[in-house]
MMTF fields as JSON, N, C-alpha, C and O atoms, coordinates in Angstrom:
{
  "mmtfVersion": "1.0.0",
  "mmtfProducer": "UNKNOWN",
  "numBonds": 315,
  "numAtoms": 316,
  "numGroups": 79,
  "numChains": 1,
  "numModels": 1,
  "chainsPerModel": [1],
  "groupsPerChain": [79],
  "chainIdList": ["A"],
  "bondAtomList": [4, 2, 8, 6, 12, 10, 16, 14, 20, 18, 24, 22, 28, 26, 32, 30, 36, 34, 40, 38, 44, 42, 48, 46, 52, 50, 56, 54, 60, 58, 64, 62, 68, 66, 72, 70, 76, 74, 80, 78, 84, 82, 88, 86, 92, 90, 96, 94, 100, 98, 104, 102, 108, 106, 112, 110, 116, 114, 120, 118, 124, 122, 128, 126, 132, 130, 136, 134, 140, 138, 144, 142, 148, 146, 152, 150, 156, 154, 160, 158, 164, 162, 168, 166, 172, 170, 176, 174, 180, 178, 184, 182, 188, 186, 192, 190, 196, 194, 200, 198, 204, 202, 208, 206, 212, 210, 216, 214, 220, 218, 224, 222, 228, 226, 232, 230, 236, 234, 240, 238, 244, 242, 248, 246, 252, 250, 256, 254, 260, 258, 264, 262, 268, 266, 272, 270, 276, 274, 280, 278, 284, 282, 288, 286, 292, 290, 296, 294, 300, 298, 304, 302, 308, 306, 312, 310],
  "bondOrderList": [1, 1, 1, 1, 1, 1, 1, 1, 1, 1, 1, 1, 1, 1, 1, 1, 1, 1, 1, 1, 1, 1, 1, 1, 1, 1, 1, 1, 1, 1, 1, 1, 1, 1, 1, 1, 1, 1, 1, 1, 1, 1, 1, 1, 1, 1, 1, 1, 1, 1, 1, 1, 1, 1, 1, 1, 1, 1, 1, 1, 1, 1, 1, 1, 1, 1, 1, 1, 1, 1, 1, 1, 1, 1, 1, 1, 1, 1],
  "groupList": [{"groupName": "UNK", "atomNameList": ["N", "CA", "C", "O"], "elementList": ["N", "C", "C", "O"], "formalChargeList": [0, 0, 0, 0], "bondAtomList": [1, 0, 2, 1, 3, 2], "bondOrderList": [1, 1, 2], "singleLetterCode": "X", "chemCompType": "L-PEPTIDE LINKING"}],
  "groupTypeList": [0, 0, 0, 0, 0, 0, 0, 0, 0, 0, 0, 0, 0, 0, 0, 0, 0, 0, 0, 0, 0, 0, 0, 0, 0, 0, 0, 0, 0, 0, 0, 0, 0, 0, 0, 0, 0, 0, 0, 0, 0, 0, 0, 0, 0, 0, 0, 0, 0, 0, 0, 0, 0, 0, 0, 0, 0, 0, 0, 0, 0, 0, 0, 0, 0, 0, 0, 0, 0, 0, 0, 0, 0, 0, 0, 0, 0, 0, 0],
  "groupIdList": [1, 2, 3, 4, 5, 6, 7, 8, 9, 10, 11, 12, 13, 14, 15, 16, 17, 18, 19, 20, 21, 22, 23, 24, 25, 26, 27, 28, 29, 30, 31, 32, 33, 34, 35, 36, 37, 38, 39, 40, 41, 42, 43, 44, 45, 46, 47, 48, 49, 50, 51, 52, 53, 54, 55, 56, 57, 58, 59, 60, 61, 62, 63, 64, 65, 66, 67, 68, 69, 70, 71, 72, 73, 74, 75, 76, 77, 78, 79],
  "secStructList": [7, 7, 7, 7, 7, 7, 1, 5, 6, 6, 5, 7, 7, 7, 7, 2, 2, 2, 2, 2, 2, 2, 2, 2, 2, 6, 6, 7, 1, 7, 7, 7, 7, 7, 7, 7, 4, 4, 4, 7, 7, 7, 3, 3, 7, 1, 1, 6, 6, 1, 7, 7, 3, 3, 7, 1, 7, 7, 1, 6, 6, 1, 1, 1, 1, 1, 7, 7, 7, 7, 7, 7, 1, 7, 7, 7, 7, 7, 7],
  "xCoordList": [8.642, 7.281, 6.888, 7.289, 6.102, 5.678, 4.179, 3.633, 3.515, 2.105, 1.961, 2.613, 1.107, 0.887, -0.534, -1.489, -0.674, -2.004, -2.476, -1.671, -3.786, -4.378, -5.821, -6.27, -6.536, -7.953, -8.205, -9.254, -7.269, -7.435, -6.641, -5.658, -7.069, -6.329, -4.898, -3.99, -4.694, -3.37, -2.5, -1.289, -3.096, -2.347, -2.958, -4.009, -2.308, -2.846, -2.577, -3.077, -1.804, -1.464, -0.285, 0.396, -0.036, 1.072, 0.652, -0.195, 1.248, 1.098, 2.027, 2.894, 1.848, 2.733, 4.17, 5.108, 4.354, 5.701, 6.351, 7.539, 5.587, 6.118, 6.493, 7.547, 5.625, 5.907, 7.14, 7.958, 7.271, 8.454, 9.717, 10.729, 9.66, 10.813, 11.184, 12.359, 10.189, 10.435, 11.041, 11.997, 10.498, 11.013, 12.459, 13.269, 12.777, 14.179, 15.071, 16.19, 14.581, 15.335, 15.601, 16.659, 14.64, 14.799, 15.651, 15.89, 16.105, 16.939, 16.216, 16.821, 14.929, 14.151, 14.543, 14.676, 14.722, 15.016, 13.735, 13.652, 12.728, 11.427, 10.345, 10.53, 9.216, 8.082, 6.794, 6.739, 5.773, 4.445, 3.46, 3.459, 2.621, 1.584, 0.297, -0.237, -0.196, -1.424, -2.592, -2.463, -3.715, -4.933, -4.705, -3.741, -5.591, -5.487, -6.731, -7.601, -6.807, -7.974, -7.933, -6.862, -9.113, -9.226, -8.626, -8.408, -8.351, -7.733, -6.213, -5.542, -5.66, -4.212, -3.891, -4.116, -3.372, -3.008, -1.685, -1.453, -0.827, 0.432, 0.415, 0.368, 0.454, 0.43, 1.719, 2.2, 2.273, 3.544, 3.465, 2.671, 4.29, 4.516, 5.964, 6.885, 6.159, 7.501, 8.377, 9.597, 7.782, 8.484, 7.445, 6.25, 7.879, 6.954, 6.088, 5.064, 6.473, 5.711, 4.614, 3.811, 4.573, 3.578, 2.571, 2.904, 1.359, 0.367, 0.688, 1.471, 0.073, 0.178, -0.571, -1.679, 0.035, -0.616, -0.526, 0.472, -1.563, -1.591, -0.796, -1.024, 0.147, 1.035, 0.713, 1.292, -0.202, -0.61, -2.026, -2.54, -2.656, -3.982, -4.96, -5.242, -5.487, -6.457, -7.683, -8.023, -8.333, -9.318, -10.78, -11.639, -11.108, -12.517, -13.423, -14.631, -12.885, -13.755, -13.803, -14.388, -13.185, -13.187, -12.511, -12.771, -11.656, -10.894, -9.412, -9.046, -8.575, -7.133, -6.61, -5.998, -6.865, -6.436, -6.043, -6.021, -5.737, -5.3, -6.456, -6.212, -7.688, -8.842, -9.661, -10.673, -9.271, -10.114, -9.871, -10.09, -9.423, -9.164, -10.454, -11.531, -10.316, -11.41, -11.171, -10.034, -12.232, -12.103, -11.697, -12.305, -10.684, -10.188, -10.034, -9.959, -9.988, -9.852, -8.391, -8.085, -7.47, -6.075, -5.154, -5.507, -3.981, -2.96, -1.596, -1.461, -0.594, 0.796, 1.381, 1.363, 1.898, 2.442, 3.921, 4.305, 4.729, 6.159, 6.454, 6.199, 6.989, 7.25, 8.726, 9.167],
  "yCoordList": [-3.778, -3.855, -2.461, -1.462, -2.408, -1.141, -1.183, -2.196, -0.093, 0.069, 1.411, 2.386, 1.461, 2.686, 3.158, 2.425, 4.37, 4.956, 5.597, 6.033, 5.648, 6.289, 6.655, 6.614, 7.008, 7.363, 8.584, 8.682, 9.502, 10.739, 11.835, 11.56, 13.067, 14.188, 14.235, 14.67, 13.792, 13.8, 12.624, 12.644, 11.598, 10.398, 9.824, 9.185, 10.048, 9.637, 8.176, 7.678, 7.489, 6.102, 6.039, 7.042, 4.851, 4.652, 3.718, 2.845, 3.91, 2.936, 1.762, 1.863, 0.664, -0.485, -0.124, -0.585, 0.7, 1.107, 1.958, 1.799, 2.853, 3.671, 2.803, 2.99, 1.859, 0.962, 0.107, -0.121, -0.36, -1.131, -0.287, -0.783, 0.966, 1.859, 2.009, 1.932, 2.22, 2.365, 1.088, 1.149, -0.058, -1.318, -1.555, -2.071, -1.184, -1.31, -0.339, -0.688, 0.889, 1.877, 1.378, 1.65, 0.649, 0.058, -1.208, -1.813, -1.602, -2.794, -4.079, -5.016, -4.114, -5.335, -6.395, -6.122, -7.588, -8.702, -9.305, -9.669, -9.416, -9.963, -9.017, -8.319, -9.003, -8.181, -8.863, -9.515, -8.701, -9.229, -8.086, -7.398, -7.876, -6.859, -7.525, -8.414, -7.084, -7.636, -6.688, -5.75, -6.922, -6.143, -4.679, -4.334, -3.832, -2.4, -1.873, -2.641, -0.563, 0.074, 0.009, 0.015, -0.055, -0.036, -1.245, -1.227, -2.304, -3.478, -3.369, -4.281, -2.269, -2.057, -1.243, -0.034, -1.905, -1.226, -1.794, -3.001, -0.917, -1.339, -0.898, 0.293, -1.871, -1.595, -2.104, -3.181, -1.335, -1.706, -1.505, -0.708, -2.231, -2.004, -1.542, -2.319, -0.308, 0.279, -0.29, -0.353, -0.698, -1.441, -2.163, -1.891, -3.06, -3.904, -3.138, -3.654, -1.937, -1.15, -0.309, 0.306, -0.277, 0.544, -0.354, -1.486, 0.125, -0.672, -0.694, 0.116, -1.625, -1.67, -0.466, -0.161, 0.223, 1.384, 1.318, 0.851, 1.784, 1.854, 3.076, 4.176, 2.886, 3.973, 4.562, 5.577, 3.938, 4.532, 5.077, 5.186, 5.418, 6.041, 5.209, 5.578, 4.09, 3.281, 4.122, 5.088, 3.751, 4.654, 4.339, 5.034, 3.339, 2.949, 3.969, 3.96, 4.839, 5.828, 7.155, 8.129, 7.185, 8.365, 9.584, 10.715, 9.366, 10.435, 10.093, 8.922, 11.101, 10.869, 10.794, 11.735, 9.647, 9.426, 7.966, 7.213, 7.566, 6.19, 5.275, 4.147, 5.714, 4.978, 4.24, 3.632, 4.265, 3.718, 2.272, 1.889, 1.45, 0.042, -0.706, -0.367, -1.711, -2.61, -3.946, -4.405, -4.557, -5.904, -6.858, -6.85, -7.67, -8.599, -9.993, -10.146, -10.986, -12.376, -12.817, -13.847, -12.036, -12.454, -11.339, -10.16, -11.727, -10.763, -11.416, -12.636, -10.591, -11.043, -10.462, -9.246, -11.312, -10.875, -11.237, -12.374, -10.271, -10.491, -10.293, -9.228, -11.318, -11.255, -11.446, -11.429],
  "zCoordList": [1.044, 0.558, 0.106, 0.703, -0.95, -1.541, -1.74, -2.176, -1.426, -1.755, -2.46, -2.086, -3.48, -4.247, -4.005, -4.258, -3.519, -3.326, -4.617, -5.44, -4.784, -5.948, -5.667, -4.522, -6.703, -6.604, -5.732, -5.096, -5.694, -4.931, -5.627, -6.315, -5.445, -6.032, -5.504, -6.211, -4.268, -3.653, -4.078, -3.856, -4.686, -5.078, -6.348, -6.303, -7.464, -8.758, -9.095, -10.103, -8.28, -8.598, -9.544, -9.759, -10.12, -11.054, -12.166, -11.979, -13.314, -14.386, -14.079, -13.211, -14.782, -14.572, -14.942, -14.292, -15.984, -16.379, -15.286, -15.005, -14.674, -13.582, -12.381, -11.773, -12.048, -10.932, -11.215, -10.323, -12.438, -12.83, -12.646, -12.151, -13.037, -12.882, -11.398, -11.04, -10.55, -9.113, -8.541, -7.769, -8.91, -8.368, -8.813, -8.043, -10.035, -10.482, -9.723, -9.347, -9.494, -8.732, -7.31, -6.743, -6.736, -5.409, -5.421, -4.376, -6.602, -6.807, -6.434, -5.912, -6.704, -6.457, -7.463, -8.656, -6.977, -7.866, -8.393, -9.566, -7.53, -7.897, -7.392, -6.395, -8.089, -7.654, -8.092, -9.134, -7.283, -7.596, -7.444, -6.423, -8.45, -8.376, -7.897, -8.56, -6.738, -6.181, -6.44, -7.226, -5.794, -5.972, -5.628, -4.945, -6.1, -5.826, -5.141, -4.73, -5.022, -4.413, -2.907, -2.3, -2.304, -0.851, -0.178, 1.033, -0.931, -0.316, -0.285, 0.197, -0.791, -0.725, 0.515, 0.554, 1.511, 2.752, 3.242, 3.181, 3.726, 4.314, 5.769, 6.077, 6.645, 8.083, 8.702, 8.351, 9.616, 10.247, 11.757, 12.256, 12.451, 13.882, 13.974, 13.722, 14.326, 14.329, 15.437, 15.286, 16.532, 17.575, 18.424, 18.303, 19.264, 20.016, 21.008, 21.456, 21.354, 22.315, 21.665, 22.366, 20.357, 19.658, 18.94, 18.59, 18.715, 17.978, 16.484, 15.988, 15.792, 14.33, 13.777, 14.22, 12.802, 12.203, 10.684, 10.134, 10.014, 8.557, 8.13, 8.633, 7.191, 6.802, 5.432, 5.044, 4.7, 3.427, 3.566, 4.679, 2.453, 2.457, 1.616, 0.476, 2.153, 1.415, 1.022, 1.705, -0.071, -0.691, -0.434, -0.975, 0.354, 0.462, 1.15, 0.912, 1.987, 2.63, 1.867, 2.34, 0.688, -0.191, 0.447, 0.037, 1.435, 2.07, 1.961, 1.864, 1.978, 1.919, 3.349, 3.854, 3.993, 5.368, 5.54, 4.566, 6.745, 7.014, 7.406, 7.836, 7.275, 7.803, 6.747, 7.095, 5.476, 4.424, 4.062, 2.913, 5.005, 4.677, 4.357, 4.847, 3.536, 3.175, 3.866, 3.966, 4.335, 4.898, 3.774, 2.703, 4.011, 3.006, 3.62, 4.84, 2.762, 3.221, 3.284, 3.885, 2.66, 2.576, 3.039, 2.994, 3.481, 3.868, 3.725, 3.823, 3.493, 3.527, 4.794, 4.987, 5.655, 6.926, 6.979, 6.705, 7.329, 7.51, 8.98, 9.542, 9.589, 11.04, 11.287, 12.436]
}
């Protein structure tokens, strides 16, 4: 799974052509581009003893940190 951060001086985002290049470099067979902005968050649990943590920098709080998630109605969960 890939998430692209943007809307910050530290993360300019990607064009669709740039994202396509990255996905091909990762040898992805299929890819789907979903919503962007503060609703783009990738959270992982590194092992069962640790809590789920956000690993990218969502933009809704206007800071380049892990705390800017937006409340959303949908999620993709891989278990």
